[in-house]
N, CA, C and O atoms as a MOPAC input file, in Angstrom:
PM7 MOZYME 1SCF
protein

 N    -90.05300 1   -84.92200 1    85.96700 1
 C    -89.45000 1   -85.74500 1    84.94800 1
 C    -90.55600 1   -86.37000 1    84.10100 1
 O    -91.50500 1   -86.93900 1    84.64000 1
 N    -90.44000 1   -86.26900 1    82.81800 1
 C    -91.42400 1   -86.80600 1    81.88800 1
 C    -91.02500 1   -88.23800 1    81.52100 1
 O    -89.86600 1   -88.51700 1    81.21500 1
 N    -92.01300 1   -89.13500 1    81.55900 1
 C    -91.76800 1   -90.53500 1    81.20700 1
 C    -91.54400 1   -90.64500 1    79.71200 1
 O    -92.35700 1   -90.17800 1    78.91400 1
 N    -90.43200 1   -91.26700 1    79.34000 1
 C    -90.08800 1   -91.48400 1    77.94100 1
 C    -90.08400 1   -92.99200 1    77.68800 1
 O    -89.13100 1   -93.66900 1    78.07300 1
 N    -91.13900 1   -93.54100 1    77.04200 1
 C    -91.22800 1   -94.99000 1    76.86800 1
 C    -90.05900 1   -95.59300 1    76.08800 1
 O    -89.61500 1   -96.69600 1    76.40500 1
 N    -89.55900 1   -94.89300 1    75.08400 1
 C    -88.43400 1   -95.41500 1    74.30700 1
 C    -87.17600 1   -95.50200 1    75.17400 1
 O    -86.44400 1   -96.49000 1    75.12400 1
 N    -86.93700 1   -94.46800 1    75.95800 1
 C    -85.77400 1   -94.48200 1    76.84800 1
 C    -85.91300 1   -95.59700 1    77.88700 1
 O    -84.92600 1   -96.24700 1    78.23200 1
 N    -87.14000 1   -95.82300 1    78.39000 1
 C    -87.35700 1   -96.89100 1    79.36800 1
 C    -87.12900 1   -98.25800 1    78.73900 1
 O    -86.55800 1   -99.14000 1    79.38100 1
 N    -87.56400 1   -98.45200 1    77.49500 1
 C    -87.32300 1   -99.73200 1    76.80500 1
 C    -85.82800 1  -100.00400 1    76.68400 1
 O    -85.37600 1  -101.12900 1    76.89500 1
 N    -85.06600 1   -98.97000 1    76.34300 1
 C    -83.60500 1   -99.12700 1    76.22500 1
 C    -82.97800 1   -99.45000 1    77.57600 1
 O    -82.08700 1  -100.29400 1    77.66700 1
 N    -83.44600 1   -98.77700 1    78.62100 1
 C    -82.94700 1   -99.02400 1    79.97500 1
 C    -83.26700 1  -100.46000 1    80.39900 1
 O    -82.42000 1  -101.14200 1    80.97500 1
 N    -84.49300 1  -100.91600 1    80.11400 1
 C    -84.88600 1  -102.29200 1    80.44200 1
 C    -83.96000 1  -103.28900 1    79.75300 1
 O    -83.48000 1  -104.23900 1    80.37300 1
 N    -83.71800 1  -103.06200 1    78.47000 1
 C    -82.85100 1  -103.97000 1    77.71100 1
 C    -81.43600 1  -103.96200 1    78.28900 1
 O    -80.83800 1  -105.01600 1    78.50000 1
 N    -80.91300 1  -102.77600 1    78.54000 1
 C    -79.55900 1  -102.64200 1    79.07300 1
 C    -79.41800 1  -103.38300 1    80.40600 1
 O    -78.45200 1  -104.12000 1    80.60200 1
 N    -80.37000 1  -103.19600 1    81.31700 1
 C    -80.25700 1  -103.80400 1    82.64100 1
 C    -80.69000 1  -105.26900 1    82.66100 1
 O    -80.44900 1  -105.96400 1    83.64800 1
 N    -81.31800 1  -105.74700 1    81.59900 1
 C    -81.57800 1  -107.18100 1    81.46800 1
 C    -80.28200 1  -107.91800 1    81.16700 1
 O    -80.03800 1  -109.00600 1    81.68800 1
 N    -79.45100 1  -107.31200 1    80.31600 1
 C    -78.19000 1  -107.94500 1    79.92300 1
 C    -77.02800 1  -107.56300 1    80.82600 1
 O    -76.02900 1  -108.28000 1    80.88300 1
 N    -77.14400 1  -106.44300 1    81.53300 1
 C    -76.08300 1  -105.99500 1    82.43200 1
 C    -76.70500 1  -105.52100 1    83.75000 1
 O    -76.66200 1  -104.33200 1    84.06400 1
 N    -77.29000 1  -106.46100 1    84.52800 1
 C    -77.94100 1  -106.06800 1    85.77900 1
 C    -76.92400 1  -105.57900 1    86.80100 1
 O    -75.74900 1  -105.94500 1    86.75800 1
 N    -77.39600 1  -104.75100 1    87.71400 1
 C    -76.55900 1  -104.21800 1    88.77600 1
 C    -77.24200 1  -104.47800 1    90.11500 1
 O    -78.46800 1  -104.40000 1    90.20100 1
 N    -76.47700 1  -104.78300 1    91.15700 1
 C    -77.09100 1  -104.93100 1    92.47400 1
 C    -77.86200 1  -103.66800 1    92.84600 1
 O    -77.37900 1  -102.54900 1    92.68000 1
 N    -79.06700 1  -103.88000 1    93.35000 1
 C    -79.92300 1  -102.75100 1    93.71300 1
 C    -80.92300 1  -102.38100 1    92.63900 1
 O    -81.81800 1  -101.57500 1    92.89500 1
 N    -80.80200 1  -102.94700 1    91.43400 1
 C    -81.79500 1  -102.67700 1    90.37800 1
 C    -83.16400 1  -103.13400 1    90.86100 1
 O    -83.32000 1  -104.25700 1    91.34000 1
 N    -84.14700 1  -102.26400 1    90.73300 1
 C    -85.51700 1  -102.52000 1    91.17800 1
 C    -86.39700 1  -102.68400 1    89.95300 1
 O    -86.54200 1  -101.75600 1    89.15700 1
 N    -86.99200 1  -103.87500 1    89.79800 1
 C    -87.91800 1  -104.15100 1    88.69700 1
 C    -89.33200 1  -104.00700 1    89.23700 1
 O    -89.67400 1  -104.61000 1    90.25400 1
 N    -90.15200 1  -103.21400 1    88.56300 1
 C    -91.50800 1  -102.92600 1    89.03200 1
 C    -92.48600 1  -102.87500 1    87.86600 1
 O    -92.12100 1  -102.59000 1    86.72600 1
 N    -93.72300 1  -103.15800 1    88.19100 1
 C    -94.81800 1  -103.05800 1    87.22000 1
 C    -95.82200 1  -102.08500 1    87.79200 1
 O    -96.53200 1  -102.39500 1    88.74800 1
 N    -95.87600 1  -100.90100 1    87.19800 1
 C    -96.76400 1   -99.83200 1    87.67600 1
 C    -96.57600 1   -99.60000 1    89.17700 1
 O    -97.54400 1   -99.46800 1    89.92500 1
 N    -95.32100 1   -99.55200 1    89.59700 1
 C    -94.86900 1   -99.31200 1    90.97100 1
 C    -95.14500 1  -100.46700 1    91.92000 1
 O    -94.89000 1  -100.34300 1    93.11800 1
 N    -95.65700 1  -101.58600 1    91.42200 1
 C    -95.78100 1  -102.79900 1    92.23800 1
 C    -94.45000 1  -103.54300 1    92.14100 1
 O    -93.93000 1  -103.72400 1    91.03900 1
 N    -93.89300 1  -103.97300 1    93.26200 1
 C    -92.58400 1  -104.62800 1    93.23700 1
 C    -92.60600 1  -105.96400 1    92.51800 1
 O    -93.52300 1  -106.76500 1    92.70100 1
 N    -91.59500 1  -106.19600 1    91.70400 1
 C    -91.42600 1  -107.46000 1    90.99700 1
 C    -90.17100 1  -108.15800 1    91.52800 1
 O    -90.22800 1  -109.33100 1    91.89800 1
 N    -89.04100 1  -107.44800 1    91.56800 1
 C    -87.78300 1  -108.04100 1    92.04100 1
 C    -86.76100 1  -106.95700 1    92.32200 1
 O    -86.85700 1  -105.83400 1    91.82800 1
 N    -85.77900 1  -107.32900 1    93.13000 1
 C    -84.60300 1  -106.49300 1    93.33900 1
 C    -83.38900 1  -107.39100 1    93.15300 1
 O    -83.34200 1  -108.50000 1    93.68400 1
 N    -82.41200 1  -106.91100 1    92.40000 1
 C    -81.17500 1  -107.65800 1    92.16500 1
 C    -80.29200 1  -107.48800 1    93.39500 1
 O    -80.02100 1  -106.36600 1    93.82300 1
 N    -79.83900 1  -108.62400 1    93.96900 1
 C    -78.97800 1  -108.52800 1    95.16000 1
 C    -77.54400 1  -108.97700 1    94.89700 1
 O    -76.64600 1  -108.65400 1    95.67400 1
 N    -77.31700 1  -109.71600 1    93.81400 1
 C    -75.94300 1  -110.13300 1    93.49300 1
 C    -75.83900 1  -110.43600 1    92.00800 1
 O    -76.78100 1  -110.92900 1    91.38900 1
 N    -74.66700 1  -110.12800 1    91.44600 1
 C    -74.40300 1  -110.37200 1    90.03300 1
 C    -72.97800 1  -110.89200 1    89.90200 1
 O    -72.05300 1  -110.34900 1    90.50700 1
 N    -72.80700 1  -111.93900 1    89.11500 1
 C    -71.47000 1  -112.43800 1    88.79000 1
 C    -71.37800 1  -112.56500 1    87.27500 1
 O    -72.30900 1  -112.19300 1    86.55900 1
 N    -70.27400 1  -113.08200 1    86.79300 1
 C    -70.12000 1  -113.28100 1    85.35300 1
 C    -71.09100 1  -114.31500 1    84.80100 1
 O    -71.41700 1  -114.29200 1    83.61400 1
 N    -71.55800 1  -115.22800 1    85.66500 1
 C    -72.42300 1  -116.30800 1    85.17400 1
 C    -73.83700 1  -116.31000 1    85.75300 1
 O    -74.71100 1  -116.99800 1    85.22500 1
 N    -74.08200 1  -115.55100 1    86.83500 1
 C    -75.40700 1  -115.63200 1    87.45900 1
 C    -75.88700 1  -114.30000 1    88.01600 1
 O    -75.12500 1  -113.34900 1    88.19300 1
 N    -77.20300 1  -114.28100 1    88.28700 1
 C    -77.86700 1  -113.12600 1    88.89300 1
 C    -78.76000 1  -113.67000 1    90.01400 1
 O    -79.47000 1  -114.65800 1    89.82800 1
 N    -78.71600 1  -113.01800 1    91.17000 1
 C    -79.53600 1  -113.41800 1    92.31000 1
 C    -80.49800 1  -112.28700 1    92.63200 1
 O    -80.10100 1  -111.12400 1    92.70200 1
 N    -81.77800 1  -112.63900 1    92.82900 1
 C    -82.79700 1  -111.63100 1    93.11000 1
 C    -83.62700 1  -112.02100 1    94.32600 1
 O    -83.68900 1  -113.18900 1    94.71100 1
 N    -84.26000 1  -111.01900 1    94.91600 1
 C    -85.34800 1  -111.23800 1    95.86700 1
 C    -86.62100 1  -110.88100 1    95.11900 1
 O    -86.68200 1  -109.86000 1    94.43400 1
 N    -87.64200 1  -111.73100 1    95.25400 1
 C    -88.88800 1  -111.49600 1    94.52400 1
 C    -90.12400 1  -111.56300 1    95.43100 1
 O    -91.25400 1  -111.44800 1    94.95800 1
 N    -89.90200 1  -111.74700 1    96.71400 1
 C    -91.03000 1  -111.79600 1    97.64900 1
 C    -91.00000 1  -110.55700 1    98.53700 1
 O    -89.94300 1  -110.06600 1    98.93100 1
 N    -92.19100 1  -110.08000 1    98.83100 1
 C    -92.32400 1  -108.92600 1    99.72200 1
 C    -93.17400 1  -109.32400 1   100.91700 1
 O    -93.81300 1  -110.37700 1   100.92200 1
 N    -93.17100 1  -108.46800 1   101.92800 1
 C    -94.08100 1  -108.64800 1   103.05300 1
 C    -94.62700 1  -107.27600 1   103.42400 1
 O    -93.96100 1  -106.25400 1   103.26200 1
 N    -95.84900 1  -107.28200 1   103.92200 1
 C    -96.49300 1  -106.03800 1   104.31300 1
 C    -95.91600 1  -105.54100 1   105.62800 1
 O    -95.69100 1  -106.31400 1   106.55900 1
 N    -95.68300 1  -104.23800 1   105.68500 1
 C    -95.22800 1  -103.60000 1   106.90900 1
 C    -96.45100 1  -103.11200 1   107.67100 1
 O    -96.60800 1  -103.37700 1   108.86300 1
 N    -97.29000 1  -102.41200 1   106.97700 1
 C    -98.59000 1  -101.99200 1   107.48800 1
 C    -99.43300 1  -101.61500 1   106.27800 1
 O    -99.02700 1  -101.86700 1   105.14300 1
 N   -100.56100 1  -101.03600 1   106.49400 1
 C   -101.47300 1  -100.73600 1   105.39700 1
 C   -100.80100 1   -99.86800 1   104.33000 1
 O   -100.42000 1   -98.72500 1   104.58300 1
 N   -100.66900 1  -100.43400 1   103.15100 1
 C   -100.13200 1   -99.68300 1   102.02600 1
 C    -98.61500 1   -99.60700 1   101.96000 1
 O    -98.07300 1   -98.97300 1   101.05400 1
 N    -97.91700 1  -100.23800 1   102.90000 1
 C    -96.45100 1  -100.21000 1   102.86200 1
 C    -95.92300 1  -101.63400 1   102.90300 1
 O    -96.49800 1  -102.51200 1   103.54700 1
 N    -94.80700 1  -101.84400 1   102.19500 1
 C    -94.21500 1  -103.17300 1   102.09700 1
 C    -92.70100 1  -103.04500 1   102.18100 1
 O    -92.14700 1  -101.94800 1   102.11300 1
 N    -92.05200 1  -104.18300 1   102.32900 1
 C    -90.60000 1  -104.25800 1   102.26000 1
 C    -90.24000 1  -105.61600 1   101.66400 1
 O    -91.09200 1  -106.49700 1   101.55600 1
 N    -89.00000 1  -105.77800 1   101.28600 1
 C    -88.55100 1  -107.06300 1   100.75200 1
 C    -88.50500 1  -108.08100 1   101.87500 1
 O    -88.09000 1  -107.76500 1   102.98900 1
 N    -88.92700 1  -109.29100 1   101.58900 1
 C    -88.89900 1  -110.36700 1   102.56500 1
 C    -87.49500 1  -110.97000 1   102.57400 1
 O    -87.15400 1  -111.78700 1   101.71900 1
 N    -86.69900 1  -110.56200 1   103.53900 1
 C    -85.30900 1  -110.99700 1   103.61600 1
 C    -85.17500 1  -112.43400 1   104.10500 1
 O    -84.08600 1  -113.00600 1   104.05700 1
 N    -86.26400 1  -113.01600 1   104.57000 1
 C    -86.23700 1  -114.40900 1   105.01000 1
 C    -86.63400 1  -115.35900 1   103.88700 1
 O    -86.49900 1  -116.57400 1   104.03000 1
 N    -87.11500 1  -114.82800 1   102.78500 1
 C    -87.52500 1  -115.65700 1   101.64400 1
 C    -86.29500 1  -116.16900 1   100.90000 1
 O    -85.23000 1  -115.55300 1   100.91900 1
 N    -86.47200 1  -117.29500 1   100.25500 1
 C    -85.40200 1  -117.86900 1    99.44800 1
 C    -85.15300 1  -116.97100 1    98.23600 1
 O    -86.09900 1  -116.62200 1    97.53100 1
 N    -83.90900 1  -116.59400 1    97.98400 1
 C    -83.63100 1  -115.79900 1    96.78300 1
 C    -83.79000 1  -116.65600 1    95.52800 1
 O    -83.74900 1  -117.88400 1    95.59300 1
 N    -83.97000 1  -116.00000 1    94.40400 1
 C    -84.05500 1  -116.67500 1    93.10900 1
 C    -82.70700 1  -116.54900 1    92.41700 1
 O    -82.06300 1  -115.50100 1    92.47000 1
 N    -82.28500 1  -117.63900 1    91.76300 1
 C    -81.00700 1  -117.66900 1    91.06200 1
 C    -81.25500 1  -117.88900 1    89.58000 1
 O    -82.03200 1  -118.76500 1    89.19900 1
 N    -80.59800 1  -117.09900 1    88.74300 1
 C    -80.73200 1  -117.19200 1    87.29300 1
 C    -79.35200 1  -117.18200 1    86.65500 1
 O    -78.42400 1  -116.56000 1    87.17100 1
 N    -79.22600 1  -117.87000 1    85.54000 1
 C    -78.02600 1  -117.66000 1    84.74000 1
 C    -78.16900 1  -116.27200 1    84.12600 1
 O    -79.26300 1  -115.70700 1    84.12900 1
 N    -77.08800 1  -115.71900 1    83.60400 1
 C    -77.17800 1  -114.40400 1    82.97500 1
 C    -78.14300 1  -114.43700 1    81.79300 1
 O    -78.87700 1  -113.47400 1    81.56900 1
 N    -78.15200 1  -115.54500 1    81.02900 1
 C    -79.05600 1  -115.66400 1    79.88100 1
 C    -80.50600 1  -115.73800 1    80.34400 1
 O    -81.37300 1  -115.07700 1    79.77200 1
 N    -80.77600 1  -116.53800 1    81.37600 1
 C    -82.14100 1  -116.61300 1    81.90800 1
 C    -82.61200 1  -115.22900 1    82.35200 1
 O    -83.73500 1  -114.81800 1    82.06000 1
 N    -81.73500 1  -114.52100 1    83.06200 1
 C    -82.12300 1  -113.21000 1    83.56200 1
 C    -82.36600 1  -112.21900 1    82.42600 1
 O    -83.25600 1  -111.37400 1    82.52000 1
 N    -81.59300 1  -112.31700 1    81.37000 1
 C    -81.73400 1  -111.38100 1    80.25100 1
 C    -83.14300 1  -111.40500 1    79.67200 1
 O    -83.63200 1  -110.39100 1    79.17400 1
 N    -83.79800 1  -112.56600 1    79.73900 1
 C    -85.15200 1  -112.69000 1    79.18200 1
 C    -86.21200 1  -112.89500 1    80.25900 1
 O    -87.36500 1  -113.18500 1    79.94000 1
 N    -85.84200 1  -112.75000 1    81.52100 1
 C    -86.75300 1  -113.01800 1    82.64300 1
 C    -87.99700 1  -112.13900 1    82.61400 1
 O    -89.08300 1  -112.61300 1    82.94500 1
 N    -87.87200 1  -110.91300 1    82.23800 1
 C    -88.99300 1  -109.96900 1    82.31900 1
 C    -89.56100 1  -109.62500 1    80.94400 1
 O    -90.19000 1  -108.57800 1    80.78200 1
 N    -89.35000 1  -110.48600 1    79.95700 1
 C    -89.85200 1  -110.20700 1    78.61100 1
 C    -91.15600 1  -110.94500 1    78.33900 1
 O    -91.49000 1  -111.92300 1    79.00800 1
 N    -91.88300 1  -110.45300 1    77.34200 1
 C    -93.16600 1  -111.03000 1    76.96500 1
 C    -92.98900 1  -112.02600 1    75.83600 1
 O    -92.06000 1  -111.92800 1    75.03400 1
 N    -93.89500 1  -112.98200 1    75.79200 1
 C    -93.90500 1  -113.96900 1    74.72800 1
 C    -94.71000 1  -113.49500 1    73.53300 1
 O    -95.03800 1  -112.31400 1    73.42700 1
 N    -95.02800 1  -114.41900 1    72.63200 1
 C    -95.70100 1  -114.05900 1    71.38300 1
 C    -97.07600 1  -113.42800 1    71.57500 1
 O    -97.52200 1  -112.66100 1    70.72300 1
 N    -97.74800 1  -113.73400 1    72.66800 1
 C    -99.08200 1  -113.17000 1    72.90900 1
 C    -99.07100 1  -112.18900 1    74.06400 1
 O   -100.07600 1  -112.02200 1    74.75500 1
 N    -97.93400 1  -111.53700 1    74.27500 1
 C    -97.72600 1  -110.55300 1    75.33500 1
 C    -97.90900 1  -111.17000 1    76.72200 1
 O    -98.20900 1  -110.46200 1    77.68400 1
 N    -97.72700 1  -112.48500 1    76.82400 1
 C    -97.78400 1  -113.15900 1    78.11600 1
 C    -96.37300 1  -113.22400 1    78.68700 1
 O    -95.42500 1  -113.49600 1    77.95000 1
 N    -96.21500 1  -112.98100 1    79.98300 1
 C    -94.87100 1  -113.06300 1    80.55800 1
 C    -94.27900 1  -114.45600 1    80.40200 1
 O    -94.97800 1  -115.46200 1    80.53000 1
 N    -92.99500 1  -114.49800 1    80.12600 1
 C    -92.26000 1  -115.75500 1    80.07100 1
 C    -91.46400 1  -115.86000 1    81.36600 1
 O    -90.99300 1  -114.85100 1    81.89100 1
 N    -91.31300 1  -117.06100 1    81.87300 1
 C    -90.60700 1  -117.24000 1    83.12300 1
 C    -89.37800 1  -118.11000 1    82.92600 1
 O    -89.32800 1  -118.97100 1    82.04800 1
 N    -88.38600 1  -117.85500 1    83.77500 1
 C    -87.14300 1  -118.61100 1    83.74000 1
 C    -86.45000 1  -118.55800 1    82.38600 1
 O    -85.78000 1  -119.51300 1    81.99400 1
 N    -86.60600 1  -117.45400 1    81.67000 1
 C    -85.86600 1  -117.26200 1    80.43500 1
 C    -86.29300 1  -118.17400 1    79.30700 1
 O    -85.46600 1  -118.55700 1    78.47900 1
 N    -87.56900 1  -118.53200 1    79.25500 1
 C    -88.05500 1  -119.39900 1    78.18700 1
 C    -88.04500 1  -118.62800 1    76.86700 1
 O    -88.99000 1  -117.90300 1    76.55800 1
 N    -87.00400 1  -118.78300 1    76.11600 1
 C    -86.87700 1  -118.04900 1    74.85700 1
 C    -87.61300 1  -118.78400 1    73.73800 1
 O    -87.56300 1  -120.01000 1    73.64400 1
 N    -88.28500 1  -118.02600 1    72.90900 1
 C    -88.93900 1  -118.59500 1    71.72600 1
 C    -88.54000 1  -117.75900 1    70.51700 1
 O    -88.11400 1  -116.61400 1    70.66800 1
 N    -88.67200 1  -118.31300 1    69.34200 1
 C    -88.30500 1  -117.58100 1    68.13700 1
 C    -89.17700 1  -116.35400 1    67.91600 1
 O    -88.72900 1  -115.37400 1    67.32000 1
 N    -90.41100 1  -116.39800 1    68.39000 1
 C    -91.32500 1  -115.27800 1    68.15200 1
 C    -91.38400 1  -114.30400 1    69.32700 1
 O    -92.27600 1  -113.45900 1    69.39100 1
 N    -90.43100 1  -114.42300 1    70.25900 1
 C    -90.45100 1  -113.54800 1    71.41800 1
 C    -90.31200 1  -112.08200 1    70.98800 1
 O    -89.44700 1  -111.73200 1    70.18500 1
 N    -91.16800 1  -111.25500 1    71.53200 1
 C    -91.14700 1  -109.84700 1    71.16100 1
 C    -89.99600 1  -109.09400 1    71.81900 1
 O    -89.59500 1  -108.03000 1    71.34800 1
 N    -89.47000 1  -109.64400 1    72.89800 1
 C    -88.41200 1  -109.00500 1    73.67300 1
 C    -88.84900 1  -107.68200 1    74.29300 1
 O    -88.01200 1  -106.87300 1    74.69200 1
 N    -90.13300 1  -107.46800 1    74.37200 1
 C    -90.65500 1  -106.32300 1    75.10400 1
 C    -90.78300 1  -106.73000 1    76.56500 1
 O    -91.15300 1  -107.86500 1    76.86300 1
 N    -90.48800 1  -105.83300 1    77.45500 1
 C    -90.56500 1  -106.11800 1    78.88400 1
 C    -91.96900 1  -105.82900 1    79.41300 1
 O    -92.61100 1  -104.86400 1    79.00000 1
 N    -92.43200 1  -106.66700 1    80.32200 1
 C    -93.73600 1  -106.44600 1    80.93800 1
 C    -93.61200 1  -105.66700 1    82.23900 1
 O    -94.61700 1  -105.34000 1    82.87000 1
 N    -92.38000 1  -105.37000 1    82.63900 1
 C    -92.13900 1  -104.52500 1    83.80500 1
 C    -90.93300 1  -103.64300 1    83.49300 1
 O    -90.23300 1  -103.86000 1    82.50400 1
 N    -90.70100 1  -102.66000 1    84.33500 1
 C    -89.63400 1  -101.69300 1    84.08300 1
 C    -88.59500 1  -101.71600 1    85.19900 1
 O    -88.90000 1  -102.02200 1    86.35200 1
 N    -87.37100 1  -101.38800 1    84.82900 1
 C    -86.28200 1  -101.31100 1    85.80200 1
 C    -86.10900 1   -99.86500 1    86.25900 1
 O    -86.28700 1   -98.91700 1    85.49500 1
 N    -85.76000 1   -99.73800 1    87.52400 1
 C    -85.32300 1   -98.46800 1    88.09800 1
 C    -83.90800 1   -98.76300 1    88.60300 1
 O    -83.73800 1   -99.31800 1    89.68900 1
 N    -82.88900 1   -98.38900 1    87.81000 1
 C    -81.51000 1   -98.77200 1    88.12300 1
 C    -81.06200 1   -98.34700 1    89.52100 1
 O    -81.16600 1   -97.18500 1    89.91300 1
 N    -80.56000 1   -99.34400 1    90.25300 1
 C    -79.98600 1   -99.14600 1    91.59100 1
 C    -80.91600 1   -98.40500 1    92.55200 1
 O    -80.46300 1   -97.86700 1    93.56200 1
 N    -82.19400 1   -98.37700 1    92.24700 1
 C    -83.16000 1   -97.65200 1    93.07800 1
 C    -83.29500 1   -98.25700 1    94.46900 1
 O    -83.64000 1   -97.55500 1    95.41900 1
 N    -83.02700 1   -99.55300 1    94.59400 1
 C    -83.11100 1  -100.21700 1    95.89600 1
 C    -81.74500 1  -100.73100 1    96.34700 1
 O    -81.64000 1  -101.81200 1    96.92600 1
 N    -80.71400 1   -99.95800 1    96.08000 1
 C    -79.36100 1  -100.33800 1    96.50400 1
 C    -79.26700 1  -100.42500 1    98.02900 1
 O    -78.40000 1  -101.12000 1    98.55900 1
 N    -80.14200 1   -99.73400 1    98.72200 1
 C    -80.16100 1   -99.76900 1   100.19000 1
 C    -80.34300 1  -101.18400 1   100.73000 1
 O    -79.88800 1  -101.48500 1   101.83400 1
 N    -80.99800 1  -102.05400 1    99.96900 1
 C    -81.27500 1  -103.41800 1   100.43600 1
 C    -79.98200 1  -104.18400 1   100.69300 1
 O    -79.94700 1  -105.07400 1   101.54300 1
 N    -78.93200 1  -103.84700 1    99.97400 1
 C    -77.66500 1  -104.56700 1   100.10200 1
 C    -77.07800 1  -104.44100 1   101.50500 1
 O    -76.38000 1  -105.34400 1   101.96700 1
 N    -77.35500 1  -103.33800 1   102.18000 1
 C    -76.85100 1  -103.12000 1   103.54100 1
 C    -77.67600 1  -103.85700 1   104.58100 1
 O    -77.24500 1  -103.98000 1   105.72800 1
 N    -78.85100 1  -104.35100 1   104.21200 1
 C    -79.75700 1  -104.98500 1   105.16900 1
 C    -79.90000 1  -106.48400 1   104.96200 1
 O    -80.73700 1  -107.11600 1   105.60600 1
 N    -79.09900 1  -107.06500 1   104.07400 1
 C    -79.19500 1  -108.49900 1   103.83400 1
 C    -78.72000 1  -109.27200 1   105.05700 1
 O    -77.70800 1  -108.92000 1   105.66300 1
 N    -79.45000 1  -110.33100 1   105.42300 1
 C    -78.97000 1  -111.16500 1   106.52800 1
 C    -77.64400 1  -111.83400 1   106.15100 1
 O    -77.31700 1  -111.92800 1   104.96800 1
 N    -76.88600 1  -112.29400 1   107.13500 1
 C    -75.56300 1  -112.87000 1   106.85100 1
 C    -75.57700 1  -113.94200 1   105.76100 1
 O    -74.67600 1  -113.97100 1   104.92200 1
 N    -76.57700 1  -114.81900 1   105.75700 1
 C    -76.61300 1  -115.89000 1   104.74200 1
 C    -76.71900 1  -115.31500 1   103.33600 1
 O    -76.05800 1  -115.80500 1   102.42000 1
 N    -77.54400 1  -114.27900 1   103.14900 1
 C    -77.65700 1  -113.65900 1   101.82900 1
 C    -76.41300 1  -112.84700 1   101.50800 1
 O    -76.01400 1  -112.76200 1   100.34700 1
 N    -75.80000 1  -112.25300 1   102.51400 1
 C    -74.55900 1  -111.52000 1   102.30100 1
 C    -73.45300 1  -112.43900 1   101.82000 1
 O    -72.63800 1  -112.04800 1   100.98500 1
 N    -73.41800 1  -113.68100 1   102.34900 1
 C    -72.42200 1  -114.65900 1   101.89200 1
 C    -72.64900 1  -115.02100 1   100.42100 1
 O    -71.69400 1  -115.16500 1    99.65700 1
 N    -73.91100 1  -115.16700 1   100.03200 1
 C    -74.21800 1  -115.43300 1    98.63200 1
 C    -73.71500 1  -114.28400 1    97.77300 1
 O    -73.10300 1  -114.49600 1    96.72600 1
 N    -73.97900 1  -113.06900 1    98.22700 1
 C    -73.55300 1  -111.89500 1    97.47100 1
 C    -72.04000 1  -111.87600 1    97.33700 1
 O    -71.52300 1  -111.59100 1    96.25700 1
 N    -71.30900 1  -112.17800 1    98.42700 1
 C    -69.84900 1  -112.17100 1    98.36500 1
 C    -69.32800 1  -113.24900 1    97.41700 1
 O    -68.38000 1  -113.01100 1    96.66800 1
 N    -69.94200 1  -114.43500 1    97.44400 1
 C    -69.52400 1  -115.51500 1    96.55000 1
 C    -69.80200 1  -115.17100 1    95.10200 1
 O    -69.02100 1  -115.51500 1    94.21500 1
 N    -70.93000 1  -114.48300 1    94.85600 1
 C    -71.29400 1  -114.11900 1    93.48900 1
 C    -70.39600 1  -113.00800 1    92.96500 1
 O    -70.23200 1  -112.86300 1    91.75300 1
 N    -69.83100 1  -112.24400 1    93.84200 1
 C    -68.94200 1  -111.15300 1    93.41500 1
 C    -69.69600 1  -109.85500 1    93.29700 1
 O    -70.39300 1  -109.61200 1    92.31200 1
 N    -69.55700 1  -109.03900 1    94.28600 1
 C    -70.25300 1  -107.73700 1    94.30800 1
 C    -69.90700 1  -106.90100 1    93.12900 1
 O    -70.40500 1  -105.78300 1    92.99800 1

């Protein structure tokens, strides 16, 4: 498969505004986040990893998940005026809306089956 930057930009934009559980956000294959729950008003992600052994990692299921409004999430992975990442959806008039990381849609959907009960309850409340 040949990498198409324009197609990836469109995919990033689409999944910023319409995230799906299991969406994997990565920067040059380094993990950034995985979406674990989506509702009409919020998005919940895991953003911490832990090492399994040399060169292998997994999501840290004991870490506190991150919660965003849909608007915050839409701009969570975009760059600011000087190509610096913006956090927590800090929108500015000069925002380029270019993403500093890429989405792989539903690439980590497997994580949903391994969530501990407390995270599973969050997912159920958010609406799968």
